[in-house]
PADRENZA-581002 format. One record per residue: residue number from 1; residue in one letter; x, y, z of N, C-alpha, C in turn. Coordinates in steps of 0.02 Angstrom, whole numbers, plus 50000, padded with zeros to 5 digits. Each point is the difference from the previous one (the first is absolute). Example, Ala and Ser with C-alpha at 12.3 -4.5 7.8 and 13.67 -1.06 7.14 Angstrom:
% PADRENZA-581002
<r><resi>1</resi><resn>a</resn><n_x>50660</n_x><n_y>49716</n_y><n_z>50390</n_z><ca_x>49955</ca_x><ca_y>50059</ca_y><ca_z>50000</ca_z><c_x>50045</c_x><c_y>50060</c_y><c_z>50000</c_z></r>
<r><resi>2</resi><resn>s</resn><n_x>49982</n_x><n_y>50053</n_y><n_z>49964</n_z><ca_x>50042</ca_x><ca_y>50059</ca_y><ca_z>50003</ca_z><c_x>49961</c_x><c_y>50055</c_y><c_z>50037</c_z></r>
***
This chain:
% PADRENZA-581002
<r><resi>1</resi><resn>m</resn><n_x>50793</n_x><n_y>48747</n_y><n_z>49699</n_z><ca_x>49960</ca_x><ca_y>50035</ca_y><ca_z>50050</ca_z><c_x>49931</c_x><c_y>49969</c_y><c_z>50002</c_z></r>
<r><resi>2</resi><resn>k</resn><n_x>49976</n_x><n_y>49987</n_y><n_z>50060</n_z><ca_x>49935</ca_x><ca_y>49969</ca_y><ca_z>50009</ca_z><c_x>49945</c_x><c_y>50053</c_y><c_z>49993</c_z></r>
<r><resi>3</resi><resn>k</resn><n_x>49949</n_x><n_y>49984</n_y><n_z>49961</n_z><ca_x>49945</ca_x><ca_y>50046</ca_y><ca_z>49989</ca_z><c_x>49949</c_x><c_y>49993</c_y><c_z>50057</c_z></r>
<r><resi>4</resi><resn>n</resn><n_x>49979</n_x><n_y>50056</n_y><n_z>50028</n_z><ca_x>49950</ca_x><ca_y>49999</ca_y><ca_z>50053</ca_z><c_x>49932</c_x><c_y>49982</c_y><c_z>49973</c_z></r>
<r><resi>5</resi><resn>k</resn><n_x>49964</n_x><n_y>49960</n_y><n_z>50036</n_z><ca_x>49934</ca_x><ca_y>49978</ca_y><ca_z>49980</ca_z><c_x>49949</c_x><c_y>50055</c_y><c_z>50015</c_z></r>
<r><resi>6</resi><resn>d</resn><n_x>49956</n_x><n_y>50014</n_y><n_z>49953</n_z><ca_x>49947</ca_x><ca_y>50050</ca_y><ca_z>50009</ca_z><c_x>49943</c_x><c_y>49967</c_y><c_z>50037</c_z></r>
<r><resi>7</resi><resn>i</resn><n_x>49996</n_x><n_y>50012</n_y><n_z>50067</n_z><ca_x>49950</ca_x><ca_y>49966</ca_y><ca_z>50041</ca_z><c_x>49930</c_x><c_y>50026</c_y><c_z>49988</c_z></r>
<r><resi>8</resi><resn>s</resn><n_x>49993</n_x><n_y>50059</n_y><n_z>49970</n_z><ca_x>49933</ca_x><ca_y>50028</ca_y><ca_z>49989</ca_z><c_x>49962</c_x><c_y>49960</c_y><c_z>49948</c_z></r>
<r><resi>9</resi><resn>k</resn><n_x>50035</n_x><n_y>49959</n_y><n_z>49959</n_z><ca_x>49967</ca_x><ca_y>49961</ca_y><ca_z>49948</ca_z><c_x>49999</c_x><c_y>49925</c_y><c_z>50017</c_z></r>
<r><resi>10</resi><resn>d</resn><n_x>50025</n_x><n_y>49983</n_y><n_z>50057</n_z><ca_x>50004</ca_x><ca_y>49930</ca_y><ca_z>50021</ca_z><c_x>49938</c_x><c_y>49981</c_y><c_z>50040</c_z></r>
<r><resi>11</resi><resn>t</resn><n_x>49956</n_x><n_y>49962</n_y><n_z>49970</n_z><ca_x>49937</ca_x><ca_y>49982</ca_y><ca_z>50034</ca_z><c_x>50012</c_x><c_y>49951</c_y><c_z>50057</c_z></r>
<r><resi>12</resi><resn>e</resn><n_x>50058</n_x><n_y>49967</n_y><n_z>50002</n_z><ca_x>50015</ca_x><ca_y>49953</ca_y><ca_z>50054</ca_z><c_x>50033</c_x><c_y>50035</c_y><c_z>50059</c_z></r>
<r><resi>13</resi><resn>s</resn><n_x>50023</n_x><n_y>50061</n_y><n_z>49992</n_z><ca_x>50037</ca_x><ca_y>50034</ca_y><ca_z>50052</ca_z><c_x>49955</c_x><c_y>50021</c_y><c_z>50058</c_z></r>
<r><resi>14</resi><resn>p</resn><n_x>50024</n_x><n_y>49991</n_y><n_z>50062</n_z><ca_x>49961</ca_x><ca_y>50024</ca_y><ca_z>50057</ca_z><c_x>49998</c_x><c_y>50076</c_y><c_z>50003</c_z></r>
<r><resi>15</resi><resn>y</resn><n_x>50044</n_x><n_y>50033</n_y><n_z>49963</n_z><ca_x>50003</ca_x><ca_y>50072</ca_y><ca_z>50000</ca_z><c_x>49951</c_x><c_y>50031</c_y><c_z>49950</c_z></r>
<r><resi>16</resi><resn>k</resn><n_x>49970</n_x><n_y>49960</n_y><n_z>49958</n_z><ca_x>49954</ca_x><ca_y>50024</ca_y><ca_z>49948</ca_z><c_x>49944</c_x><c_y>50042</c_y><c_z>50031</c_z></r>
<r><resi>17</resi><resn>s</resn><n_x>49969</n_x><n_y>49975</n_y><n_z>50053</n_z><ca_x>49944</ca_x><ca_y>50037</ca_y><ca_z>50029</ca_z><c_x>50023</c_x><c_y>50064</c_y><c_z>50033</c_z></r>
<r><resi>18</resi><resn>i</resn><n_x>50060</n_x><n_y>50000</n_y><n_z>50029</n_z><ca_x>50027</ca_x><ca_y>50061</ca_y><ca_z>50030</ca_z><c_x>50014</c_x><c_y>50052</c_y><c_z>49947</c_z></r>
<r><resi>19</resi><resn>v</resn><n_x>50032</n_x><n_y>49980</n_y><n_z>49946</n_z><ca_x>50015</ca_x><ca_y>50046</ca_y><ca_z>49945</ca_z><c_x>49936</c_x><c_y>50027</c_y><c_z>49970</c_z></r>
<r><resi>20</resi><resn>t</resn><n_x>49951</n_x><n_y>49957</n_y><n_z>49989</n_z><ca_x>49936</ca_x><ca_y>50021</ca_y><ca_z>49971</ca_z><c_x>49965</c_x><c_y>50049</c_y><c_z>50047</c_z></r>
<r><resi>21</resi><resn>a</resn><n_x>49998</n_x><n_y>49985</n_y><n_z>50064</n_z><ca_x>49967</ca_x><ca_y>50045</ca_y><ca_z>50048</ca_z><c_x>50035</c_x><c_y>50067</c_y><c_z>50003</c_z></r>
<r><resi>22</resi><resn>f</resn><n_x>50067</n_x><n_y>49999</n_y><n_z>49999</n_z><ca_x>50038</ca_x><ca_y>50063</ca_y><ca_z>50001</ca_z><c_x>49984</c_x><c_y>50041</c_y><c_z>49938</c_z></r>
<r><resi>23</resi><resn>n</resn><n_x>50001</n_x><n_y>49969</n_y><n_z>49942</n_z><ca_x>49986</ca_x><ca_y>50036</ca_y><ca_z>49937</ca_z><c_x>49929</c_x><c_y>50028</c_y><c_z>50000</c_z></r>
<r><resi>24</resi><resn>e</resn><n_x>49952</n_x><n_y>49963</n_y><n_z>50026</n_z><ca_x>49931</ca_x><ca_y>50024</ca_y><ca_z>50004</ca_z><c_x>49995</c_x><c_y>50060</c_y><c_z>50047</c_z></r>
<r><resi>25</resi><resn>h</resn><n_x>50036</n_x><n_y>49996</n_y><n_z>50056</n_z><ca_x>49999</ca_x><ca_y>50055</ca_y><ca_z>50049</ca_z><c_x>50031</c_x><c_y>50064</c_y><c_z>49969</c_z></r>
<r><resi>26</resi><resn>v</resn><n_x>50056</n_x><n_y>49992</n_y><n_z>49966</n_z><ca_x>50031</ca_x><ca_y>50058</ca_y><ca_z>49967</ca_z><c_x>49953</c_x><c_y>50030</c_y><c_z>49949</c_z></r>
<r><resi>27</resi><resn>q</resn><n_x>49967</n_x><n_y>49959</n_y><n_z>49961</n_z><ca_x>49953</ca_x><ca_y>50024</ca_y><ca_z>49949</ca_z><c_x>49942</c_x><c_y>50037</c_y><c_z>50033</c_z></r>
<r><resi>28</resi><resn>m</resn><n_x>49974</n_x><n_y>49973</n_y><n_z>50056</n_z><ca_x>49945</ca_x><ca_y>50032</ca_y><ca_z>50035</ca_z><c_x>50021</c_x><c_y>50070</c_y><c_z>50026</c_z></r>
<r><resi>29</resi><resn>l</resn><n_x>50059</n_x><n_y>50004</n_y><n_z>50030</n_z><ca_x>50024</ca_x><ca_y>50064</ca_y><ca_z>50025</ca_z><c_x>50011</c_x><c_y>50050</c_y><c_z>49943</c_z></r>
<r><resi>30</resi><resn>t</resn><n_x>50026</n_x><n_y>49976</n_y><n_z>49944</n_z><ca_x>50010</ca_x><ca_y>50043</ca_y><ca_z>49942</ca_z><c_x>49933</c_x><c_y>50027</c_y><c_z>49975</c_z></r>
<r><resi>31</resi><resn>n</resn><n_x>49950</n_x><n_y>49957</n_y><n_z>49997</n_z><ca_x>49934</ca_x><ca_y>50022</ca_y><ca_z>49978</ca_z><c_x>49970</c_x><c_y>50051</c_y><c_z>50048</c_z></r>
<r><resi>32</resi><resn>m</resn><n_x>50008</n_x><n_y>49989</n_y><n_z>50065</n_z><ca_x>49973</ca_x><ca_y>50047</ca_y><ca_z>50049</ca_z><c_x>50034</c_x><c_y>50067</c_y><c_z>49996</c_z></r>
<r><resi>33</resi><resn>e</resn><n_x>50065</n_x><n_y>50001</n_y><n_z>49991</n_z><ca_x>50036</ca_x><ca_y>50063</ca_y><ca_z>49995</ca_z><c_x>49977</c_x><c_y>50039</c_y><c_z>49939</c_z></r>
<r><resi>34</resi><resn>d</resn><n_x>49988</n_x><n_y>49965</n_y><n_z>49945</n_z><ca_x>49977</ca_x><ca_y>50032</ca_y><ca_z>49939</ca_z><c_x>49932</c_x><c_y>50033</c_y><c_z>50010</c_z></r>
<r><resi>35</resi><resn>e</resn><n_x>49962</n_x><n_y>49976</n_y><n_z>50048</n_z><ca_x>49933</ca_x><ca_y>50026</ca_y><ca_z>50010</ca_z><c_x>49997</c_x><c_y>50061</c_y><c_z>50045</c_z></r>
<r><resi>36</resi><resn>l</resn><n_x>50055</n_x><n_y>50018</n_y><n_z>50032</n_z><ca_x>50001</ca_x><ca_y>50059</ca_y><ca_z>50043</ca_z><c_x>49994</c_x><c_y>50063</c_y><c_z>49956</c_z></r>
<r><resi>37</resi><resn>k</resn><n_x>49955</n_x><n_y>50043</n_y><n_z>50020</n_z><ca_x>49990</ca_x><ca_y>50063</ca_y><ca_z>49964</ca_z><c_x>50052</c_x><c_y>50051</c_y><c_z>50023</c_z></r>
<r><resi>38</resi><resn>p</resn><n_x>50012</n_x><n_y>50051</n_y><n_z>49959</n_z><ca_x>50050</ca_x><ca_y>50050</ca_y><ca_z>50020</ca_z><c_x>49986</c_x><c_y>50032</c_y><c_z>50068</c_z></r>
<r><resi>39</resi><resn>n</resn><n_x>49936</n_x><n_y>50013</n_y><n_z>50016</n_z><ca_x>49985</ca_x><ca_y>50030</ca_y><ca_z>50065</ca_z><c_x>50014</c_x><c_y>49952</c_y><c_z>50057</c_z></r>
<r><resi>40</resi><resn>e</resn><n_x>49993</n_x><n_y>49935</n_y><n_z>49988</n_z><ca_x>50016</ca_x><ca_y>49950</ca_y><ca_z>50051</ca_z><c_x>50075</c_x><c_y>49997</c_y><c_z>50012</c_z></r>
<r><resi>41</resi><resn>m</resn><n_x>50039</n_x><n_y>50002</n_y><n_z>49946</n_z><ca_x>50073</ca_x><ca_y>50000</ca_y><ca_z>50007</ca_z><c_x>50024</c_x><c_y>50064</c_y><c_z>50035</c_z></r>
<r><resi>42</resi><resn>e</resn><n_x>49968</n_x><n_y>50057</n_y><n_z>49984</n_z><ca_x>50017</ca_x><ca_y>50063</ca_y><ca_z>50032</ca_z><c_x>49985</c_x><c_y>49997</c_y><c_z>50075</c_z></r>
<r><resi>43</resi><resn>f</resn><n_x>49944</n_x><n_y>49970</n_y><n_z>50018</n_z><ca_x>49981</ca_x><ca_y>49991</ca_y><ca_z>50070</ca_z><c_x>50053</c_x><c_y>49959</c_y><c_z>50037</c_z></r>
<r><resi>44</resi><resn>i</resn><n_x>50021</n_x><n_y>49944</n_y><n_z>49971</n_z><ca_x>50050</ca_x><ca_y>49957</ca_y><ca_z>50030</ca_z><c_x>50067</c_x><c_y>50037</c_y><c_z>50005</c_z></r>
<r><resi>45</resi><resn>d</resn><n_x>50017</n_x><n_y>50038</n_y><n_z>49949</n_z><ca_x>50062</ca_x><ca_y>50039</ca_y><ca_z>50000</ca_z><c_x>49999</c_x><c_y>50052</c_y><c_z>50055</c_z></r>
<r><resi>46</resi><resn>e</resn><n_x>49945</n_x><n_y>50034</n_y><n_z>50009</n_z><ca_x>49995</ca_x><ca_y>50053</ca_y><ca_z>50050</ca_z><c_x>50010</c_x><c_y>49972</c_y><c_z>50070</c_z></r>
<r><resi>47</resi><resn>i</resn><n_x>49966</n_x><n_y>49945</n_y><n_z>50015</n_z><ca_x>50007</ca_x><ca_y>49968</ca_y><ca_z>50065</ca_z><c_x>50073</c_x><c_y>49978</c_y><c_z>50011</c_z></r>
<r><resi>48</resi><resn>t</resn><n_x>50029</n_x><n_y>49969</n_y><n_z>49949</n_z><ca_x>50068</ca_x><ca_y>49975</ca_y><ca_z>50005</ca_z><c_x>50049</c_x><c_y>50057</c_y><c_z>50010</c_z></r>
<r><resi>49</resi><resn>t</resn><n_x>49990</n_x><n_y>50055</n_y><n_z>49964</n_z><ca_x>50044</ca_x><ca_y>50058</ca_y><ca_z>50006</ca_z><c_x>49996</c_x><c_y>50029</c_y><c_z>50071</c_z></r>
<r><resi>50</resi><resn>q</resn><n_x>49940</n_x><n_y>50005</n_y><n_z>50027</n_z><ca_x>49992</ca_x><ca_y>50027</ca_y><ca_z>50068</ca_z><c_x>50036</c_x><c_y>49955</c_y><c_z>50051</c_z></r>
<r><resi>51</resi><resn>i</resn><n_x>49993</n_x><n_y>49935</n_y><n_z>49994</n_z><ca_x>50033</ca_x><ca_y>49954</ca_y><ca_z>50045</ca_z><c_x>50076</c_x><c_y>50006</c_y><c_z>49995</c_z></r>
<r><resi>52</resi><resn>t</resn><n_x>50025</n_x><n_y>50006</n_y><n_z>49939</n_z><ca_x>50072</ca_x><ca_y>50006</ca_y><ca_z>49988</ca_z><c_x>50025</c_x><c_y>50066</c_y><c_z>50028</c_z></r>
<r><resi>53</resi><resn>e</resn><n_x>49962</n_x><n_y>50054</n_y><n_z>49991</n_z><ca_x>50020</ca_x><ca_y>50065</ca_y><ca_z>50028</ca_z><c_x>50002</c_x><c_y>49999</c_y><c_z>50076</c_z></r>
<r><resi>54</resi><resn>e</resn><n_x>49952</n_x><n_y>49965</n_y><n_z>50031</n_z><ca_x>50000</ca_x><ca_y>49994</ca_y><ca_z>50073</ca_z><c_x>50061</c_x><c_y>49961</c_y><c_z>50024</c_z></r>
<r><resi>55</resi><resn>r</resn><n_x>50019</n_x><n_y>49950</n_y><n_z>49962</n_z><ca_x>50057</ca_x><ca_y>49957</ca_y><ca_z>50020</ca_z><c_x>50067</c_x><c_y>50035</c_y><c_z>49991</c_z></r>
<r><resi>56</resi><resn>f</resn><n_x>50009</n_x><n_y>50037</n_y><n_z>49944</n_z><ca_x>50065</ca_x><ca_y>50028</ca_y><ca_z>49984</ca_z><c_x>50005</c_x><c_y>50076</c_y><c_z>50010</c_z></r>
<r><resi>57</resi><resn>g</resn><n_x>49944</n_x><n_y>50034</n_y><n_z>50004</n_z><ca_x>50001</ca_x><ca_y>50073</ca_y><ca_z>50009</ca_z><c_x>50036</c_x><c_y>50035</c_y><c_z>49943</c_z></r>
<r><resi>58</resi><resn>e</resn><n_x>50036</n_x><n_y>50052</n_y><n_z>50016</n_z><ca_x>50035</ca_x><ca_y>50040</ca_y><ca_z>49950</ca_z><c_x>50057</c_x><c_y>49961</c_y><c_z>49967</c_z></r>
<r><resi>59</resi><resn>e</resn><n_x>50023</n_x><n_y>49947</n_y><n_z>50032</n_z><ca_x>50055</ca_x><ca_y>49960</ca_y><ca_z>49973</ca_z><c_x>49977</c_x><c_y>49951</c_y><c_z>49947</c_z></r>
<r><resi>60</resi><resn>m</resn><n_x>49937</n_x><n_y>50006</n_y><n_z>49981</n_z><ca_x>49971</ca_x><ca_y>49954</ca_y><ca_z>49950</ca_z><c_x>50028</c_x><c_y>50013</c_y><c_z>49930</c_z></r>
<r><resi>61</resi><resn>y</resn><n_x>50017</n_x><n_y>50063</n_y><n_z>49986</n_z><ca_x>50022</ca_x><ca_y>50019</ca_y><ca_z>49933</ca_z><c_x>50075</c_x><c_y>50014</c_y><c_z>49997</c_z></r>
<r><resi>62</resi><resn>e</resn><n_x>50027</n_x><n_y>49992</n_y><n_z>49940</n_z><ca_x>50070</ca_x><ca_y>50018</ca_y><ca_z>49988</ca_z><c_x>50005</c_x><c_y>50033</c_y><c_z>49932</c_z></r>
<r><resi>63</resi><resn>s</resn><n_x>50051</n_x><n_y>50041</n_y><n_z>49992</n_z><ca_x>50012</ca_x><ca_y>50033</ca_y><ca_z>49936</ca_z><c_x>50024</c_x><c_y>49949</c_y><c_z>49949</c_z></r>
<r><resi>64</resi><resn>k</resn><n_x>49973</n_x><n_y>50004</n_y><n_z>49940</n_z><ca_x>50019</ca_x><ca_y>49953</ca_y><ca_z>49948</ca_z><c_x>50049</c_x><c_y>50030</c_y><c_z>49950</c_z></r>
<r><resi>65</resi><resn>d</resn><n_x>50015</n_x><n_y>50065</n_y><n_z>50009</n_z><ca_x>50050</ca_x><ca_y>50032</ca_y><ca_z>49957</ca_z><c_x>50040</c_x><c_y>50051</c_y><c_z>50040</c_z></r>
<r><resi>66</resi><resn>s</resn><n_x>50051</n_x><n_y>50027</n_y><n_z>49971</n_z><ca_x>50045</ca_x><ca_y>50046</ca_y><ca_z>50036</ca_z><c_x>49969</c_x><c_y>50068</c_y><c_z>50012</c_z></r>
<r><resi>67</resi><resn>t</resn><n_x>49946</n_x><n_y>50018</n_y><n_z>49966</n_z><ca_x>49970</ca_x><ca_y>50066</ca_y><ca_z>50008</ca_z><c_x>49944</c_x><c_y>50000</c_y><c_z>50052</c_z></r>
<r><resi>68</resi><resn>d</resn><n_x>49984</n_x><n_y>49943</n_y><n_z>50028</n_z><ca_x>49944</ca_x><ca_y>49993</ca_y><ca_z>50047</ca_z><c_x>49933</c_x><c_y>50019</c_y><c_z>49969</c_z></r>
<r><resi>69</resi><resn>a</resn><n_x>49996</n_x><n_y>49997</n_y><n_z>49934</n_z><ca_x>49938</ca_x><ca_y>50016</ca_y><ca_z>49966</ca_z><c_x>49955</c_x><c_y>49939</c_y><c_z>49993</c_z></r>
<r><resi>70</resi><resn>c</resn><n_x>50028</n_x><n_y>49941</n_y><n_z>50007</n_z><ca_x>49962</ca_x><ca_y>49938</ca_y><ca_z>49991</ca_z><c_x>50007</c_x><c_y>49958</c_y><c_z>50063</c_z></r>
<r><resi>71</resi><resn>f</resn><n_x>49943</n_x><n_y>49983</n_y><n_z>50030</n_z><ca_x>50000</ca_x><ca_y>49960</ca_y><ca_z>50061</ca_z><c_x>49965</c_x><c_y>49934</c_y><c_z>49989</c_z></r>
<r><resi>72</resi><resn>g</resn><n_x>50019</n_x><n_y>49951</n_y><n_z>50038</n_z><ca_x>49969</ca_x><ca_y>49934</ca_y><ca_z>49998</ca_z><c_x>50005</c_x><c_y>49968</c_y><c_z>50068</c_z></r>
<r><resi>73</resi><resn>l</resn><n_x>49968</n_x><n_y>49944</n_y><n_z>50007</n_z><ca_x>50002</ca_x><ca_y>49964</ca_y><ca_z>50064</ca_z><c_x>50069</c_x><c_y>49969</c_y><c_z>50009</c_z></r>
<r><resi>74</resi><resn>r</resn><n_x>50025</n_x><n_y>50002</n_y><n_z>50062</n_z><ca_x>50060</ca_x><ca_y>49962</ca_y><ca_z>50016</ca_z><c_x>49986</c_x><c_y>49927</c_y><c_z>49989</c_z></r>
<r><resi>75</resi><resn>e</resn><n_x>50052</n_x><n_y>49961</n_y><n_z>49988</n_z><ca_x>49991</ca_x><ca_y>49929</ca_y><ca_z>49986</ca_z><c_x>49962</c_x><c_y>49964</c_y><c_z>50055</c_z></r>
<r><resi>76</resi><resn>e</resn><n_x>50016</n_x><n_y>50013</n_y><n_z>50062</n_z><ca_x>49966</ca_x><ca_y>49968</ca_y><ca_z>50056</ca_z><c_x>49926</c_x><c_y>50020</c_y><c_z>50002</c_z></r>
<r><resi>77</resi><resn>a</resn><n_x>49986</n_x><n_y>50063</n_y><n_z>49987</n_z><ca_x>49931</ca_x><ca_y>50024</ca_y><ca_z>50000</ca_z><c_x>49962</c_x><c_y>49970</c_y><c_z>49941</c_z></r>
<r><resi>78</resi><resn>q</resn><n_x>50034</n_x><n_y>49994</n_y><n_z>49942</n_z><ca_x>49967</ca_x><ca_y>49971</ca_y><ca_z>49941</ca_z><c_x>49983</c_x><c_y>49927</c_y><c_z>50012</c_z></r>
<r><resi>79</resi><resn>d</resn><n_x>50046</n_x><n_y>49963</n_y><n_z>50030</n_z><ca_x>49986</ca_x><ca_y>49930</ca_y><ca_z>50016</ca_z><c_x>49941</c_x><c_y>49994</c_y><c_z>50048</c_z></r>
<r><resi>80</resi><resn>f</resn><n_x>50000</n_x><n_y>50042</n_y><n_z>50052</n_z><ca_x>49945</ca_x><ca_y>50001</ca_y><ca_z>50048</ca_z><c_x>49934</c_x><c_y>50016</c_y><c_z>49965</c_z></r>
<r><resi>81</resi><resn>y</resn><n_x>50001</n_x><n_y>50051</n_y><n_z>49957</n_z><ca_x>49940</ca_x><ca_y>50020</ca_y><ca_z>49963</ca_z><c_x>49974</c_x><c_y>49942</c_y><c_z>49957</c_z></r>
<r><resi>82</resi><resn>n</resn><n_x>50045</n_x><n_y>49967</n_y><n_z>49964</n_z><ca_x>49980</ca_x><ca_y>49945</ca_y><ca_z>49956</ca_z><c_x>49968</c_x><c_y>49943</c_y><c_z>50040</c_z></r>
<r><resi>83</resi><resn>e</resn><n_x>50029</n_x><n_y>49983</n_y><n_z>50057</n_z><ca_x>49972</ca_x><ca_y>49946</ca_y><ca_z>50041</ca_z><c_x>49932</c_x><c_y>50019</c_y><c_z>50027</c_z></r>
<r><resi>84</resi><resn>r</resn><n_x>49993</n_x><n_y>50062</n_y><n_z>50026</n_z><ca_x>49936</ca_x><ca_y>50022</ca_y><ca_z>50027</ca_z><c_x>49947</c_x><c_y>50005</c_y><c_z>49944</c_z></r>
<r><resi>85</resi><resn>y</resn><n_x>50020</n_x><n_y>50024</n_y><n_z>49941</n_z><ca_x>49953</ca_x><ca_y>50006</ca_y><ca_z>49944</ca_z><c_x>49972</c_x><c_y>49931</c_y><c_z>49984</c_z></r>
<r><resi>86</resi><resn>d</resn><n_x>50042</n_x><n_y>49950</n_y><n_z>49994</n_z><ca_x>49978</ca_x><ca_y>49932</ca_y><ca_z>49984</ca_z><c_x>49952</c_x><c_y>49974</c_y><c_z>50054</c_z></r>
<r><resi>87</resi><resn>e</resn><n_x>50017</n_x><n_y>50011</n_y><n_z>50063</n_z><ca_x>49957</ca_x><ca_y>49978</ca_y><ca_z>50055</ca_z><c_x>49931</c_x><c_y>50033</c_y><c_z>49997</c_z></r>
<r><resi>88</resi><resn>i</resn><n_x>50000</n_x><n_y>50066</n_y><n_z>49992</n_z><ca_x>49937</ca_x><ca_y>50037</ca_y><ca_z>49999</ca_z><c_x>49960</c_x><c_y>49982</c_y><c_z>49938</c_z></r>
<r><resi>89</resi><resn>e</resn><n_x>50033</n_x><n_y>49993</n_y><n_z>49944</n_z><ca_x>49965</ca_x><ca_y>49980</ca_y><ca_z>49938</ca_z><c_x>49967</c_x><c_y>49932</c_y><c_z>50009</c_z></r>
<r><resi>90</resi><resn>n</resn><n_x>50035</n_x><n_y>49952</n_y><n_z>50029</n_z><ca_x>49971</ca_x><ca_y>49934</ca_y><ca_z>50012</ca_z><c_x>49941</c_x><c_y>50003</c_y><c_z>50048</c_z></r>
<r><resi>91</resi><resn>l</resn><n_x>50006</n_x><n_y>50040</n_y><n_z>50053</n_z><ca_x>49944</ca_x><ca_y>50009</ca_y><ca_z>50046</ca_z><c_x>49940</c_x><c_y>50030</c_y><c_z>49965</c_z></r>
<r><resi>92</resi><resn>y</resn><n_x>50013</n_x><n_y>50051</n_y><n_z>49960</n_z><ca_x>49946</ca_x><ca_y>50033</ca_y><ca_z>49963</ca_z><c_x>49965</c_x><c_y>49951</c_y><c_z>49953</c_z></r>
<r><resi>93</resi><resn>i</resn><n_x>50039</n_x><n_y>49962</n_y><n_z>49964</n_z><ca_x>49971</ca_x><ca_y>49952</ca_y><ca_z>49953</ca_z><c_x>49960</c_x><c_y>49947</c_y><c_z>50037</c_z></r>
<r><resi>94</resi><resn>n</resn><n_x>50029</n_x><n_y>49973</n_y><n_z>50054</n_z><ca_x>49969</ca_x><ca_y>49944</ca_y><ca_z>50035</ca_z><c_x>49942</c_x><c_y>50020</c_y><c_z>50045</c_z></r>
<r><resi>95</resi><resn>l</resn><n_x>50002</n_x><n_y>50061</n_y><n_z>50028</n_z><ca_x>49949</ca_x><ca_y>50020</ca_y><ca_z>50048</ca_z><c_x>49947</c_x><c_y>50047</c_y><c_z>49971</c_z></r>
<r><resi>96</resi><resn>i</resn><n_x>50017</n_x><n_y>50037</n_y><n_z>49949</n_z><ca_x>49953</ca_x><ca_y>50049</ca_y><ca_z>49973</ca_z><c_x>49979</c_x><c_y>49983</c_y><c_z>49929</c_z></r>
<r><resi>97</resi><resn>k</resn><n_x>50048</n_x><n_y>49991</n_y><n_z>49958</n_z><ca_x>49986</ca_x><ca_y>49988</ca_y><ca_z>49928</ca_z><c_x>49958</c_x><c_y>49938</c_y><c_z>49990</c_z></r>
<r><resi>98</resi><resn>k</resn><n_x>50017</n_x><n_y>49945</n_y><n_z>50032</n_z><ca_x>49965</ca_x><ca_y>49937</ca_y><ca_z>49991</ca_z><c_x>49926</c_x><c_y>50007</c_y><c_z>50019</c_z></r>
<r><resi>99</resi><resn>y</resn><n_x>49986</n_x><n_y>50036</n_y><n_z>50053</n_z><ca_x>49931</ca_x><ca_y>50004</ca_y><ca_z>50025</ca_z><c_x>49957</c_x><c_y>50050</c_y><c_z>49962</c_z></r>
<r><resi>100</resi><resn>n</resn><n_x>50032</n_x><n_y>50042</n_y><n_z>49960</n_z><ca_x>49962</ca_x><ca_y>50050</ca_y><ca_z>49962</ca_z><c_x>49988</c_x><c_y>49978</c_y><c_z>49928</c_z></r>
<r><resi>101</resi><resn>e</resn><n_x>50020</n_x><n_y>49940</n_y><n_z>49983</n_z><ca_x>49992</ca_x><ca_y>49976</ca_y><ca_z>49931</ca_z><c_x>49932</c_x><c_y>49969</c_y><c_z>49991</c_z></r>
***
């Protein structure tokens, strides 16, 4: 079996700069996320929840057990929420957080 070459350590590879840039970008995003305060995350969550509720209405939730005592987001609503949360979080970081530092 042929062993795949690790291009991230190959200084001759044209992909080296792409891999390095990607890793730096991921690290930057990770650091920014770590800097969000609980009230900032709550703010982003509230906006995202309102948008998701407007989109899905009462059909946003589904019962998670047979007694209807536990509710959660339907899979489609959860996916929508996750996508919107990421978008709003990125906007918040890029448009508000950066300028207040």
